KOLBAFI-244068 format. One record per residue (C-alpha): residue number from 0; residue in one letter; chain; y negated, z negated, x. Coordinates in Angstrom, 2 decimals, m for minus. Each point is the difference from the previous one (the first is absolute). Layout:
BEGIN
<r><nr>NUM</nr><rest>a</rest><kette>A</kette><north>Y</north><up>Z</up><east>X</east></r>
...
! end
This chain:
BEGIN
<r><nr>0</nr><rest>x</rest><kette>A</kette><north>14.81</north><up>m11.18</up><east>m26.78</east></r>
<r><nr>1</nr><rest>x</rest><kette>A</kette><north>1.67</north><up>3.15</up><east>1.32</east></r>
<r><nr>2</nr><rest>x</rest><kette>A</kette><north>3.05</north><up>m2.06</up><east>0.96</east></r>
<r><nr>3</nr><rest>x</rest><kette>A</kette><north>0.22</north><up>m1.38</up><east>m3.55</east></r>
<r><nr>4</nr><rest>x</rest><kette>A</kette><north>m0.25</north><up>3.47</up><east>m1.53</east></r>
<r><nr>5</nr><rest>x</rest><kette>A</kette><north>2.82</north><up>1.41</up><east>2.11</east></r>
<r><nr>6</nr><rest>x</rest><kette>A</kette><north>2.60</north><up>m1.73</up><east>m2.14</east></r>
<r><nr>7</nr><rest>x</rest><kette>A</kette><north>m1.46</north><up>0.96</up><east>m3.39</east></r>
<r><nr>8</nr><rest>x</rest><kette>A</kette><north>0.75</north><up>3.12</up><east>m1.98</east></r>
<r><nr>9</nr><rest>x</rest><kette>A</kette><north>m2.31</north><up>3.02</up><east>m0.16</east></r>
<r><nr>10</nr><rest>x</rest><kette>A</kette><north>m1.57</north><up>m0.95</up><east>m3.38</east></r>
<r><nr>11</nr><rest>x</rest><kette>A</kette><north>m0.63</north><up>m3.60</up><east>1.09</east></r>
<r><nr>12</nr><rest>x</rest><kette>A</kette><north>m1.63</north><up>1.30</up><east>3.17</east></r>
<r><nr>13</nr><rest>x</rest><kette>A</kette><north>m2.25</north><up>2.37</up><east>m1.95</east></r>
<r><nr>14</nr><rest>x</rest><kette>A</kette><north>m1.20</north><up>m2.80</up><east>m2.25</east></r>
<r><nr>15</nr><rest>x</rest><kette>A</kette><north>m0.59</north><up>m2.38</up><east>2.96</east></r>
<r><nr>16</nr><rest>x</rest><kette>A</kette><north>m1.91</north><up>2.66</up><east>1.92</east></r>
<r><nr>17</nr><rest>x</rest><kette>A</kette><north>m2.11</north><up>0.82</up><east>m3.05</east></r>
<r><nr>18</nr><rest>x</rest><kette>A</kette><north>m0.89</north><up>m3.72</up><east>m0.27</east></r>
<r><nr>19</nr><rest>x</rest><kette>A</kette><north>m1.40</north><up>m0.07</up><east>3.54</east></r>
<r><nr>20</nr><rest>x</rest><kette>A</kette><north>m2.20</north><up>3.00</up><east>m0.81</east></r>
<r><nr>21</nr><rest>x</rest><kette>A</kette><north>1.51</north><up>2.65</up><east>2.20</east></r>
<r><nr>22</nr><rest>x</rest><kette>A</kette><north>m0.86</north><up>3.59</up><east>m0.76</east></r>
<r><nr>23</nr><rest>x</rest><kette>A</kette><north>2.44</north><up>2.15</up><east>m1.92</east></r>
<r><nr>24</nr><rest>x</rest><kette>A</kette><north>0.70</north><up>2.00</up><east>3.16</east></r>
<r><nr>25</nr><rest>x</rest><kette>A</kette><north>0.77</north><up>m3.17</up><east>1.99</east></r>
<r><nr>26</nr><rest>x</rest><kette>A</kette><north>2.33</north><up>m1.20</up><east>m2.76</east></r>
<r><nr>27</nr><rest>x</rest><kette>A</kette><north>1.78</north><up>3.37</up><east>m0.02</east></r>
<r><nr>28</nr><rest>x</rest><kette>A</kette><north>0.52</north><up>m0.12</up><east>3.76</east></r>
<r><nr>29</nr><rest>x</rest><kette>A</kette><north>1.35</north><up>m3.55</up><east>0.01</east></r>
<r><nr>30</nr><rest>x</rest><kette>A</kette><north>2.20</north><up>0.72</up><east>m3.03</east></r>
<r><nr>31</nr><rest>x</rest><kette>A</kette><north>1.37</north><up>3.09</up><east>1.71</east></r>
<r><nr>32</nr><rest>x</rest><kette>A</kette><north>0.79</north><up>m2.02</up><east>3.11</east></r>
<r><nr>33</nr><rest>x</rest><kette>A</kette><north>1.84</north><up>m2.56</up><east>m2.13</east></r>
<r><nr>34</nr><rest>x</rest><kette>A</kette><north>2.01</north><up>2.79</up><east>m1.62</east></r>
<r><nr>35</nr><rest>x</rest><kette>A</kette><north>0.97</north><up>1.16</up><east>3.47</east></r>
<r><nr>36</nr><rest>x</rest><kette>A</kette><north>0.98</north><up>m3.61</up><east>0.68</east></r>
<r><nr>37</nr><rest>x</rest><kette>A</kette><north>m2.34</north><up>m0.23</up><east>2.97</east></r>
<r><nr>38</nr><rest>x</rest><kette>A</kette><north>m1.11</north><up>m3.37</up><east>1.27</east></r>
<r><nr>39</nr><rest>x</rest><kette>A</kette><north>m3.72</north><up>m0.30</up><east>m0.85</east></r>
<r><nr>40</nr><rest>x</rest><kette>A</kette><north>m0.83</north><up>m2.31</up><east>2.87</east></r>
<r><nr>41</nr><rest>x</rest><kette>A</kette><north>1.77</north><up>2.23</up><east>2.50</east></r>
<r><nr>42</nr><rest>x</rest><kette>A</kette><north>m1.64</north><up>3.12</up><east>m1.45</east></r>
<r><nr>43</nr><rest>x</rest><kette>A</kette><north>m3.50</north><up>m1.48</up><east>0.25</east></r>
<r><nr>44</nr><rest>x</rest><kette>A</kette><north>0.60</north><up>m1.44</up><east>3.49</east></r>
<r><nr>45</nr><rest>x</rest><kette>A</kette><north>1.60</north><up>3.12</up><east>1.43</east></r>
<r><nr>46</nr><rest>x</rest><kette>A</kette><north>m0.29</north><up>3.25</up><east>m1.92</east></r>
<r><nr>47</nr><rest>x</rest><kette>A</kette><north>m3.40</north><up>m0.48</up><east>m1.60</east></r>
<r><nr>48</nr><rest>x</rest><kette>A</kette><north>m1.53</north><up>m0.79</up><east>3.40</east></r>
<r><nr>49</nr><rest>x</rest><kette>A</kette><north>1.11</north><up>3.43</up><east>1.19</east></r>
<r><nr>50</nr><rest>x</rest><kette>A</kette><north>m2.72</north><up>1.49</up><east>m2.24</east></r>
<r><nr>51</nr><rest>x</rest><kette>A</kette><north>m2.59</north><up>m1.65</up><east>2.27</east></r>
<r><nr>52</nr><rest>x</rest><kette>A</kette><north>1.23</north><up>1.76</up><east>3.14</east></r>
<r><nr>53</nr><rest>x</rest><kette>A</kette><north>m2.11</north><up>2.61</up><east>1.77</east></r>
<r><nr>54</nr><rest>x</rest><kette>A</kette><north>1.04</north><up>3.51</up><east>m0.92</east></r>
<r><nr>55</nr><rest>x</rest><kette>A</kette><north>1.42</north><up>0.81</up><east>3.46</east></r>
<r><nr>56</nr><rest>x</rest><kette>A</kette><north>2.19</north><up>m3.13</up><east>m0.13</east></r>
<r><nr>57</nr><rest>x</rest><kette>A</kette><north>1.28</north><up>0.90</up><east>m3.47</east></r>
<r><nr>58</nr><rest>x</rest><kette>A</kette><north>0.96</north><up>3.43</up><east>1.33</east></r>
<r><nr>59</nr><rest>x</rest><kette>A</kette><north>1.69</north><up>m1.50</up><east>3.06</east></r>
<r><nr>60</nr><rest>x</rest><kette>A</kette><north>1.93</north><up>m2.44</up><east>m2.18</east></r>
<r><nr>61</nr><rest>x</rest><kette>A</kette><north>1.17</north><up>2.85</up><east>m2.29</east></r>
<r><nr>62</nr><rest>x</rest><kette>A</kette><north>0.71</north><up>2.76</up><east>2.51</east></r>
<r><nr>63</nr><rest>x</rest><kette>A</kette><north>0.74</north><up>m1.73</up><east>3.31</east></r>
<r><nr>64</nr><rest>x</rest><kette>A</kette><north>2.17</north><up>m2.89</up><east>1.01</east></r>
<r><nr>65</nr><rest>x</rest><kette>A</kette><north>m2.76</north><up>m2.57</up><east>m0.46</east></r>
<r><nr>66</nr><rest>x</rest><kette>A</kette><north>1.10</north><up>m2.99</up><east>m2.06</east></r>
<r><nr>67</nr><rest>x</rest><kette>A</kette><north>m2.32</north><up>m1.22</up><east>m2.73</east></r>
<r><nr>68</nr><rest>x</rest><kette>A</kette><north>m0.18</north><up>m3.45</up><east>1.58</east></r>
<r><nr>69</nr><rest>x</rest><kette>A</kette><north>m1.22</north><up>1.61</up><east>3.25</east></r>
<r><nr>70</nr><rest>x</rest><kette>A</kette><north>m2.49</north><up>2.19</up><east>m1.88</east></r>
<r><nr>71</nr><rest>x</rest><kette>A</kette><north>m1.53</north><up>m3.13</up><east>m1.56</east></r>
<r><nr>72</nr><rest>x</rest><kette>A</kette><north>m0.42</north><up>m1.53</up><east>3.46</east></r>
<r><nr>73</nr><rest>x</rest><kette>A</kette><north>m1.60</north><up>3.19</up><east>1.37</east></r>
<r><nr>74</nr><rest>x</rest><kette>A</kette><north>m2.33</north><up>0.05</up><east>m3.01</east></r>
<r><nr>75</nr><rest>x</rest><kette>A</kette><north>m1.83</north><up>m2.97</up><east>1.56</east></r>
<r><nr>76</nr><rest>x</rest><kette>A</kette><north>m1.59</north><up>2.52</up><east>2.40</east></r>
<r><nr>77</nr><rest>x</rest><kette>A</kette><north>m3.03</north><up>0.48</up><east>m2.23</east></r>
<r><nr>78</nr><rest>x</rest><kette>A</kette><north>m3.62</north><up>0.91</up><east>0.74</east></r>
<r><nr>79</nr><rest>x</rest><kette>A</kette><north>m1.21</north><up>m3.56</up><east>m0.53</east></r>
<r><nr>80</nr><rest>x</rest><kette>A</kette><north>2.51</north><up>m1.61</up><east>2.39</east></r>
<r><nr>81</nr><rest>x</rest><kette>A</kette><north>m0.33</north><up>2.77</up><east>2.59</east></r>
<r><nr>82</nr><rest>x</rest><kette>A</kette><north>m3.78</north><up>0.16</up><east>m0.38</east></r>
<r><nr>83</nr><rest>x</rest><kette>A</kette><north>m0.14</north><up>3.80</up><east>0.18</east></r>
<r><nr>84</nr><rest>x</rest><kette>A</kette><north>m0.42</north><up>3.11</up><east>m2.15</east></r>
<r><nr>85</nr><rest>x</rest><kette>A</kette><north>2.74</north><up>1.07</up><east>m2.43</east></r>
<r><nr>86</nr><rest>x</rest><kette>A</kette><north>0.95</north><up>3.02</up><east>2.13</east></r>
<r><nr>87</nr><rest>x</rest><kette>A</kette><north>0.59</north><up>m2.20</up><east>3.03</east></r>
<r><nr>88</nr><rest>x</rest><kette>A</kette><north>1.93</north><up>m2.60</up><east>m2.03</east></r>
<r><nr>89</nr><rest>x</rest><kette>A</kette><north>2.20</north><up>2.76</up><east>m1.40</east></r>
<r><nr>90</nr><rest>x</rest><kette>A</kette><north>0.75</north><up>1.29</up><east>3.51</east></r>
<r><nr>91</nr><rest>x</rest><kette>A</kette><north>0.85</north><up>m3.53</up><east>1.17</east></r>
<r><nr>92</nr><rest>x</rest><kette>A</kette><north>2.37</north><up>m0.41</up><east>m2.99</east></r>
<r><nr>93</nr><rest>x</rest><kette>A</kette><north>1.61</north><up>3.39</up><east>0.68</east></r>
<r><nr>94</nr><rest>x</rest><kette>A</kette><north>0.54</north><up>m0.85</up><east>3.68</east></r>
<r><nr>95</nr><rest>x</rest><kette>A</kette><north>1.41</north><up>m3.41</up><east>m0.90</east></r>
<r><nr>96</nr><rest>x</rest><kette>A</kette><north>2.26</north><up>1.53</up><east>m2.67</east></r>
<r><nr>97</nr><rest>x</rest><kette>A</kette><north>1.27</north><up>2.57</up><east>2.49</east></r>
<r><nr>98</nr><rest>x</rest><kette>A</kette><north>0.78</north><up>m2.76</up><east>2.51</east></r>
<r><nr>99</nr><rest>x</rest><kette>A</kette><north>1.85</north><up>m2.09</up><east>m2.61</east></r>
<r><nr>100</nr><rest>x</rest><kette>A</kette><north>2.15</north><up>2.98</up><east>m0.98</east></r>
<r><nr>101</nr><rest>x</rest><kette>A</kette><north>0.57</north><up>1.35</up><east>3.54</east></r>
<r><nr>102</nr><rest>x</rest><kette>A</kette><north>0.86</north><up>m3.38</up><east>1.50</east></r>
<r><nr>103</nr><rest>x</rest><kette>A</kette><north>1.81</north><up>m1.21</up><east>m3.12</east></r>
<r><nr>104</nr><rest>x</rest><kette>A</kette><north>m2.02</north><up>m3.21</up><east>m0.01</east></r>
<r><nr>105</nr><rest>x</rest><kette>A</kette><north>1.14</north><up>m2.85</up><east>m2.21</east></r>
<r><nr>106</nr><rest>x</rest><kette>A</kette><north>m2.25</north><up>m2.09</up><east>m2.23</east></r>
<r><nr>107</nr><rest>x</rest><kette>A</kette><north>m0.74</north><up>m2.62</up><east>2.66</east></r>
<r><nr>108</nr><rest>x</rest><kette>A</kette><north>m0.96</north><up>2.57</up><east>2.65</east></r>
<r><nr>109</nr><rest>x</rest><kette>A</kette><north>m2.09</north><up>1.94</up><east>m2.49</east></r>
<r><nr>110</nr><rest>x</rest><kette>A</kette><north>m1.91</north><up>m3.15</up><east>m1.00</east></r>
<r><nr>111</nr><rest>x</rest><kette>A</kette><north>m0.63</north><up>m0.80</up><east>3.65</east></r>
<r><nr>112</nr><rest>x</rest><kette>A</kette><north>m1.18</north><up>3.55</up><east>0.74</east></r>
<r><nr>113</nr><rest>x</rest><kette>A</kette><north>m2.39</north><up>0.01</up><east>m3.00</east></r>
<r><nr>114</nr><rest>x</rest><kette>A</kette><north>m1.34</north><up>m3.41</up><east>1.00</east></r>
<r><nr>115</nr><rest>x</rest><kette>A</kette><north>m0.57</north><up>1.21</up><east>3.58</east></r>
<r><nr>116</nr><rest>x</rest><kette>A</kette><north>m1.81</north><up>3.12</up><east>m1.19</east></r>
<r><nr>117</nr><rest>x</rest><kette>A</kette><north>m2.32</north><up>m2.08</up><east>m2.20</east></r>
<r><nr>118</nr><rest>x</rest><kette>A</kette><north>m0.64</north><up>m2.49</up><east>2.84</east></r>
<r><nr>119</nr><rest>x</rest><kette>A</kette><north>m0.75</north><up>2.77</up><east>2.50</east></r>
<r><nr>120</nr><rest>x</rest><kette>A</kette><north>m2.43</north><up>1.63</up><east>m2.43</east></r>
<r><nr>121</nr><rest>x</rest><kette>A</kette><north>m1.82</north><up>m3.29</up><east>m0.54</east></r>
<r><nr>122</nr><rest>x</rest><kette>A</kette><north>m0.32</north><up>m0.48</up><east>3.79</east></r>
<r><nr>123</nr><rest>x</rest><kette>A</kette><north>m1.48</north><up>3.49</up><east>0.34</east></r>
<r><nr>124</nr><rest>x</rest><kette>A</kette><north>m2.50</north><up>m0.76</up><east>m2.74</east></r>
<r><nr>125</nr><rest>x</rest><kette>A</kette><north>m1.03</north><up>m3.27</up><east>1.63</east></r>
<r><nr>126</nr><rest>x</rest><kette>A</kette><north>m0.52</north><up>1.73</up><east>3.36</east></r>
<r><nr>127</nr><rest>x</rest><kette>A</kette><north>m2.06</north><up>2.76</up><east>m1.62</east></r>
<r><nr>128</nr><rest>x</rest><kette>A</kette><north>m2.06</north><up>m2.60</up><east>m1.88</east></r>
<r><nr>129</nr><rest>x</rest><kette>A</kette><north>m0.58</north><up>m1.99</up><east>3.21</east></r>
<r><nr>130</nr><rest>x</rest><kette>A</kette><north>m1.18</north><up>3.07</up><east>1.92</east></r>
<r><nr>131</nr><rest>x</rest><kette>A</kette><north>m2.32</north><up>1.01</up><east>m2.85</east></r>
<r><nr>132</nr><rest>x</rest><kette>A</kette><north>m1.42</north><up>m3.51</up><east>m0.19</east></r>
<r><nr>133</nr><rest>x</rest><kette>A</kette><north>m0.59</north><up>m0.13</up><east>3.77</east></r>
<r><nr>134</nr><rest>x</rest><kette>A</kette><north>m1.80</north><up>3.35</up><east>m0.08</east></r>
<r><nr>135</nr><rest>x</rest><kette>A</kette><north>m2.15</north><up>m1.14</up><east>m2.91</east></r>
<r><nr>136</nr><rest>x</rest><kette>A</kette><north>m0.96</north><up>m3.28</up><east>1.73</east></r>
<r><nr>137</nr><rest>x</rest><kette>A</kette><north>m0.83</north><up>1.93</up><east>3.18</east></r>
<r><nr>138</nr><rest>x</rest><kette>A</kette><north>m2.23</north><up>2.50</up><east>m1.84</east></r>
<r><nr>139</nr><rest>x</rest><kette>A</kette><north>m1.77</north><up>m2.73</up><east>m1.99</east></r>
<r><nr>140</nr><rest>x</rest><kette>A</kette><north>m0.58</north><up>m2.15</up><east>3.09</east></r>
<r><nr>141</nr><rest>x</rest><kette>A</kette><north>m1.38</north><up>2.92</up><east>1.98</east></r>
<r><nr>142</nr><rest>x</rest><kette>A</kette><north>m2.35</north><up>0.99</up><east>m2.83</east></r>
<r><nr>143</nr><rest>x</rest><kette>A</kette><north>m1.14</north><up>m3.58</up><east>m0.58</east></r>
<r><nr>144</nr><rest>x</rest><kette>A</kette><north>m0.68</north><up>m0.54</up><east>3.71</east></r>
<r><nr>145</nr><rest>x</rest><kette>A</kette><north>m2.15</north><up>3.13</up><east>0.07</east></r>
<r><nr>146</nr><rest>x</rest><kette>A</kette><north>m1.92</north><up>m1.22</up><east>m3.04</east></r>
<r><nr>147</nr><rest>x</rest><kette>A</kette><north>m0.49</north><up>m3.52</up><east>1.37</east></r>
<r><nr>148</nr><rest>x</rest><kette>A</kette><north>m3.65</north><up>m0.81</up><east>0.63</east></r>
<r><nr>149</nr><rest>x</rest><kette>A</kette><north>0.19</north><up>m2.31</up><east>3.01</east></r>
<r><nr>150</nr><rest>x</rest><kette>A</kette><north>m3.72</north><up>m0.80</up><east>m0.19</east></r>
<r><nr>151</nr><rest>x</rest><kette>A</kette><north>0.50</north><up>m1.54</up><east>m3.45</east></r>
<r><nr>152</nr><rest>x</rest><kette>A</kette><north>2.64</north><up>m2.53</up><east>1.13</east></r>
<r><nr>153</nr><rest>x</rest><kette>A</kette><north>m0.72</north><up>m3.64</up><east>0.75</east></r>
<r><nr>154</nr><rest>x</rest><kette>A</kette><north>0.93</north><up>m1.44</up><east>3.44</east></r>
<r><nr>155</nr><rest>x</rest><kette>A</kette><north>3.01</north><up>m1.84</up><east>m1.47</east></r>
<r><nr>156</nr><rest>x</rest><kette>A</kette><north>1.29</north><up>3.24</up><east>m1.56</east></r>
<r><nr>157</nr><rest>x</rest><kette>A</kette><north>m0.56</north><up>1.87</up><east>3.26</east></r>
<r><nr>158</nr><rest>x</rest><kette>A</kette><north>2.02</north><up>m2.60</up><east>1.96</east></r>
<r><nr>159</nr><rest>x</rest><kette>A</kette><north>2.84</north><up>0.13</up><east>m2.51</east></r>
<r><nr>160</nr><rest>x</rest><kette>A</kette><north>0.03</north><up>3.81</up><east>0.03</east></r>
<r><nr>161</nr><rest>x</rest><kette>A</kette><north>m0.12</north><up>0.04</up><east>3.82</east></r>
<r><nr>162</nr><rest>x</rest><kette>A</kette><north>3.02</north><up>m2.34</up><east>0.21</east></r>
<r><nr>163</nr><rest>x</rest><kette>A</kette><north>2.03</north><up>2.17</up><east>m2.39</east></r>
<r><nr>164</nr><rest>x</rest><kette>A</kette><north>m1.03</north><up>3.20</up><east>1.79</east></r>
<r><nr>165</nr><rest>x</rest><kette>A</kette><north>0.94</north><up>m1.45</up><east>3.42</east></r>
<r><nr>166</nr><rest>x</rest><kette>A</kette><north>3.45</north><up>m0.97</up><east>m1.32</east></r>
<r><nr>167</nr><rest>x</rest><kette>A</kette><north>0.53</north><up>3.46</up><east>m1.47</east></r>
<r><nr>168</nr><rest>x</rest><kette>A</kette><north>m1.20</north><up>1.66</up><east>3.23</east></r>
<r><nr>169</nr><rest>x</rest><kette>A</kette><north>2.63</north><up>m1.97</up><east>1.95</east></r>
<r><nr>170</nr><rest>x</rest><kette>A</kette><north>2.67</north><up>1.18</up><east>m2.48</east></r>
<r><nr>171</nr><rest>x</rest><kette>A</kette><north>m1.25</north><up>3.59</up><east>0.31</east></r>
<r><nr>172</nr><rest>x</rest><kette>A</kette><north>0.14</north><up>m0.18</up><east>3.83</east></r>
<r><nr>173</nr><rest>x</rest><kette>A</kette><north>3.60</north><up>m1.29</up><east>m0.09</east></r>
<r><nr>174</nr><rest>x</rest><kette>A</kette><north>1.05</north><up>2.65</up><east>m2.48</east></r>
<r><nr>175</nr><rest>x</rest><kette>A</kette><north>m1.57</north><up>2.75</up><east>2.09</east></r>
<r><nr>176</nr><rest>x</rest><kette>A</kette><north>1.73</north><up>m1.29</up><east>3.15</east></r>
<r><nr>177</nr><rest>x</rest><kette>A</kette><north>3.36</north><up>m0.11</up><east>m1.81</east></r>
<r><nr>178</nr><rest>x</rest><kette>A</kette><north>m0.42</north><up>3.48</up><east>m1.41</east></r>
<r><nr>179</nr><rest>x</rest><kette>A</kette><north>m0.95</north><up>1.51</up><east>3.39</east></r>
<r><nr>180</nr><rest>x</rest><kette>A</kette><north>2.98</north><up>m1.72</up><east>1.64</east></r>
<r><nr>181</nr><rest>x</rest><kette>A</kette><north>2.33</north><up>1.46</up><east>m2.63</east></r>
<r><nr>182</nr><rest>x</rest><kette>A</kette><north>m1.28</north><up>3.56</up><east>0.66</east></r>
! end
């Protein structure tokens, strides 16, 4: 629809926009853009998206030599994708922005850098999750073994438990040997 409206006059645009139930403010903005002879589609795709940038990226795009297209790429470094607090995400964006400006990175290199940062952060999260899960399983197993009432188990259960325990003891022995050899 925006492409169709580009070629109409200001009054025709106002009436079309009113028909699709846009607010008066929205109609004023689009009418103003038409008066300036701006391409609606281009404005929405490029300029309007700049409103969504983080504040530090807006500042960098206005005051430093950071292109808007690069700022949009850097804006992908958000809390959700980085899986961190806002303060940390902001620092990551600032560091990345500094690198883009200092090294004069082009769009392709900036995309690759942002992608690598996001991938590295997701690897760190997985490792942290794995370690936490291992610790939790260890604690639960230890507690459950201490609570286990051996006298209450049937012979079949005892044999099964013994087999599992023997296998785990062999693994423990190997791990202890490997760790003492490494030290």
